[in-house]
MMTF fields as JSON, N, C-alpha, C and O atoms, coordinates in Angstrom:
{
  "mmtfVersion": "1.0.0",
  "mmtfProducer": "UNKNOWN",
  "numBonds": 235,
  "numAtoms": 236,
  "numGroups": 59,
  "numChains": 1,
  "numModels": 1,
  "chainsPerModel": [1],
  "groupsPerChain": [59],
  "chainIdList": ["A"],
  "bondAtomList": [4, 2, 8, 6, 12, 10, 16, 14, 20, 18, 24, 22, 28, 26, 32, 30, 36, 34, 40, 38, 44, 42, 48, 46, 52, 50, 56, 54, 60, 58, 64, 62, 68, 66, 72, 70, 76, 74, 80, 78, 84, 82, 88, 86, 92, 90, 96, 94, 100, 98, 104, 102, 108, 106, 112, 110, 116, 114, 120, 118, 124, 122, 128, 126, 132, 130, 136, 134, 140, 138, 144, 142, 148, 146, 152, 150, 156, 154, 160, 158, 164, 162, 168, 166, 172, 170, 176, 174, 180, 178, 184, 182, 188, 186, 192, 190, 196, 194, 200, 198, 204, 202, 208, 206, 212, 210, 216, 214, 220, 218, 224, 222, 228, 226, 232, 230],
  "bondOrderList": [1, 1, 1, 1, 1, 1, 1, 1, 1, 1, 1, 1, 1, 1, 1, 1, 1, 1, 1, 1, 1, 1, 1, 1, 1, 1, 1, 1, 1, 1, 1, 1, 1, 1, 1, 1, 1, 1, 1, 1, 1, 1, 1, 1, 1, 1, 1, 1, 1, 1, 1, 1, 1, 1, 1, 1, 1, 1],
  "groupList": [{"groupName": "UNK", "atomNameList": ["N", "CA", "C", "O"], "elementList": ["N", "C", "C", "O"], "formalChargeList": [0, 0, 0, 0], "bondAtomList": [1, 0, 2, 1, 3, 2], "bondOrderList": [1, 1, 2], "singleLetterCode": "X", "chemCompType": "L-PEPTIDE LINKING"}],
  "groupTypeList": [0, 0, 0, 0, 0, 0, 0, 0, 0, 0, 0, 0, 0, 0, 0, 0, 0, 0, 0, 0, 0, 0, 0, 0, 0, 0, 0, 0, 0, 0, 0, 0, 0, 0, 0, 0, 0, 0, 0, 0, 0, 0, 0, 0, 0, 0, 0, 0, 0, 0, 0, 0, 0, 0, 0, 0, 0, 0, 0],
  "groupIdList": [1, 2, 3, 4, 5, 6, 7, 8, 9, 10, 11, 12, 13, 14, 15, 16, 17, 18, 19, 20, 21, 22, 23, 24, 25, 26, 27, 28, 29, 30, 31, 32, 33, 34, 35, 36, 37, 38, 39, 40, 41, 42, 43, 44, 45, 46, 47, 48, 49, 50, 51, 52, 53, 54, 55, 56, 57, 58, 59],
  "secStructList": [7, 6, 6, 1, 7, 7, 7, 2, 2, 2, 2, 2, 2, 2, 2, 2, 2, 2, 2, 2, 1, 7, 1, 7, 7, 7, 7, 7, 7, 7, 1, 2, 2, 2, 2, 2, 2, 2, 2, 2, 2, 2, 6, 1, 7, 6, 6, 2, 2, 2, 2, 2, 2, 2, 2, 2, 2, 6, 7],
  "xCoordList": [-2.745, -3.186, -2.002, -2.275, -0.504, 0.549, 0.743, 0.748, 0.94, 1.249, 0.176, 0.066, -0.773, -2.064, -1.347, -1.212, -0.819, -0.323, -1.38, -2.545, -1.107, -1.816, -1.496, -0.55, -2.143, -2.249, -0.77, -0.566, 0.13, 1.744, 1.61, 2.583, 0.384, -0.087, -0.411, -0.202, -1.19, -1.66, -0.685, -0.84, 0.331, 1.514, 2.528, 2.967, 2.852, 3.018, 2.903, 3.647, 1.453, 0.87, 1.002, 1.316, 0.638, 0.968, 2.372, 2.659, 3.142, 4.82, 5.145, 5.372, 5.288, 5.08, 4.233, 4.766, 3.047, 2.239, 3.162, 3.534, 3.592, 4.557, 5.871, 6.602, 6.04, 7.938, 7.703, 8.4, 6.638, 6.232, 5.323, 5.421, 4.4, 3.241, 4.109, 3.371, 5.065, 5.617, 4.665, 3.989, 4.576, 3.834, 4.863, 5.765, 4.772, 5.527, 4.922, 5.381, 4.107, 3.28, 3.836, 4.192, 3.874, 4.43, 4.128, 4.903, 2.833, 2.297, 0.672, -0.457, 1.312, 0.475, -0.082, 0.671, -1.555, -1.685, -2.176, -2.617, -1.909, -2.27, -3.592, -3.318, -4.735, -5.733, -6.461, -6.086, -7.433, -8.341, -7.552, -7.564, -6.997, -6.191, -5.296, -5.629, -3.984, -4.008, -4.35, -3.721, -5.742, -6.306, -6.874, -6.849, -7.297, -7.781, -6.882, -7.203, -5.619, -4.219, -4.153, -4.124, -4.125, -3.893, -5.14, -5.02, -6.095, -6.772, -7.045, -7.313, -6.973, -6.774, -5.503, -5.646, -4.749, -3.116, -3.587, -2.795, -4.562, -4.828, -5.854, -6.056, -6.374, -7.515, -6.375, -6.941, -4.757, -4.508, -3.238, -2.562, -2.885, -0.764, -0.093, -0.559, 1.557, 2.215, 2.798, 3.931, 2.266, 2.74, 1.511, 1.623, 0.516, -0.356, -0.558, -1.031, -0.337, 0.112, 1.46, 1.334, 2.376, 3.536, 3.139, 3.711, 2.041, 1.384, 1.057, 1.585, 0.015, -1.096, -0.524, -1.121, 1.087, 1.809, 2.368, 2.447, 2.784, 3.63, 2.782, 2.998, 1.87, 0.821, 0.186, -0.002, 0.054, -0.602, 0.378, 0.042, 1.96, 2.57, 3.431, 4.285, 3.063, 3.276, 5.248, 6.123, 5.509, 6.572, 6.75, 7.875],
  "yCoordList": [-12.074, -11.621, -11.592, -11.635, -11.5, -11.858, -13.067, -14.094, -13.245, -14.447, -14.707, -15.839, -13.636, -13.64, -13.019, -13.507, -11.785, -10.761, -9.796, -9.74, -9.21, -8.622, -8.958, -9.525, -8.626, -9.036, -8.78, -7.657, -8.977, -8.378, -7.615, -6.918, -7.613, -6.766, -4.943, -3.972, -5.403, -4.307, -3.526, -2.324, -4.167, -3.722, -3.007, -1.888, -3.688, -2.824, -1.289, -0.319, -1.636, -0.4, 0.875, 2.037, 0.234, 1.369, 1.797, 2.984, 0.988, 1.309, 2.053, 3.159, 2.077, 3.195, 4.177, 5.277, 4.238, 5.41, 6.282, 7.365, 5.717, 6.482, 6.939, 7.88, 6.021, 6.775, 7.926, 8.937, 7.792, 8.763, 9.842, 10.895, 9.7, 10.68, 12.139, 13.091, 12.418, 14.085, 14.589, 15.592, 13.961, 14.268, 13.96, 13.187, 14.814, 14.219, 12.869, 12.402, 12.642, 11.461, 10.017, 9.093, 9.919, 9.013, 7.357, 6.545, 7.255, 6.445, 5.84, 6.235, 4.424, 4.33, 2.665, 1.71, 2.46, 1.503, 0.695, 1.08, -0.375, -1.59, -2.373, -2.495, -2.829, -3.549, -3.038, -1.994, -3.717, -3.196, -3.407, -2.651, -4.822, -4.505, -3.171, -2.295, -2.93, -1.611, -0.709, 0.058, -0.327, 1.031, 0.647, 1.324, -0.411, -0.421, -0.288, -0.071, -0.434, -0.078, 1.179, 1.779, 1.69, 3.29, 3.841, 4.821, 3.638, 4.135, 4.003, 4.904, 2.865, 2.725, 3.673, 4.488, 3.572, 4.144, 5.643, 6.355, 6.395, 7.59, 7.968, 9.122, 7.118, 7.47, 7.146, 7.304, 6.691, 6.554, 7.013, 7.269, 7.132, 8.047, 6.767, 5.654, 7.502, 6.214, 5.455, 4.993, 5.307, 4.069, 3.318, 2.121, 3.648, 1.952, 1.959, 0.886, 3.006, 2.615, 1.209, 0.204, 1.591, 0.516, -0.548, -1.631, -0.372, -1.695, -2.396, -3.448, -1.814, -2.529, -3.337, -4.259, -2.715, -3.242, -4.472, -5.423, -4.388, -5.857, -6.843, -8.034, -6.419, -7.318, -8.359, -9.57, -7.455, -7.877, -8.539, -9.488, -8.467, -9.209, -10.516, -11.334, -10.406, -11.277, -10.817, -11.673, -9.627, -9.322, -8.704, -8.444],
  "zCoordList": [4.59, 4.037, 2.746, 1.547, 3.407, 2.839, 2.057, 2.736, 0.529, -0.046, -0.957, -1.427, -1.321, -2.45, -3.488, -4.61, -3.059, -4.026, -5.011, -4.617, -5.981, -6.761, -8.692, -9.238, -8.994, -10.172, -10.958, -10.495, -11.621, -11.76, -13.049, -13.338, -14.047, -14.59, -14.672, -15.4, -13.105, -12.479, -11.872, -11.658, -11.579, -10.596, -11.456, -11.188, -12.45, -13.925, -14.328, -14.47, -14.44, -14.664, -13.653, -13.912, -12.355, -11.261, -11.355, -11.516, -11.272, -11.631, -12.595, -12.105, -13.619, -14.97, -14.581, -14.723, -14.115, -13.771, -13.045, -13.496, -11.718, -10.294, -11.143, -10.833, -12.368, -12.83, -13.582, -13.489, -14.407, -15.331, -15.007, -15.637, -14.047, -13.945, -13.797, -14.051, -13.555, -13.18, -12.1, -12.332, -10.954, -9.585, -8.697, -9.019, -6.973, -6.322, -5.256, -4.214, -5.797, -5.247, -4.461, -5.193, -3.619, -2.68, -3.201, -3.705, -2.888, -2.932, -3.357, -3.065, -4.382, -5.595, -5.121, -5.316, -4.451, -3.82, -5.28, -6.363, -4.793, -5.951, -5.081, -3.887, -5.404, -4.978, -3.7, -3.168, -3.234, -2.845, -0.785, 0.186, -1.026, 0.705, 0.731, 1.529, -0.24, 0.064, 0.264, 0.992, -0.409, 0.229, 1.704, 2.731, 1.522, 3.181, 4.232, 5.401, 3.756, 4.922, 5.004, 6.078, 3.942, 4.026, 4.295, 5.03, 4.041, 5.24, 6.531, 7.327, 6.723, 8.388, 8.853, 9.763, 8.436, 8.671, 8.477, 9.094, 7.865, 8.04, 9.01, 9.389, 9.319, 10.641, 12.432, 13.514, 12.37, 13.593, 13.768, 12.771, 14.645, 15.34, 14.629, 14.387, 14.31, 13.664, 14.872, 14.735, 15.835, 17.024, 16.795, 17.06, 16.43, 16.158, 14.867, 14.493, 13.715, 12.816, 12.429, 11.731, 13.03, 13.033, 13.862, 13.733, 14.88, 15.158, 14.351, 13.991, 13.923, 12.928, 11.701, 11.145, 11.261, 9.983, 10.236, 9.458, 11.469, 12.095, 12.415, 12.195, 12.902, 13.551, 11.83, 11.714, 10.983, 9.498, 9.184, 8.476, 9.469, 8.256, 9.564, 9.222, 10.534, 11.555, 12.032, 11.904, 12.455, 13.001, 14.463, 14.891]
}
């Protein structure tokens, strides 16, 4: 998972949107992998979520 990255233009567009949309939104996922991770996190408690993230990034 780590290493592939996302299209820099798409990331820039999301970053600009996050900075200028005037909302309190905290997460602006970019790419299908980010959406899948957020969906999985929403279905588990904090302990399991942290474990998943550590496993995904080899920590």
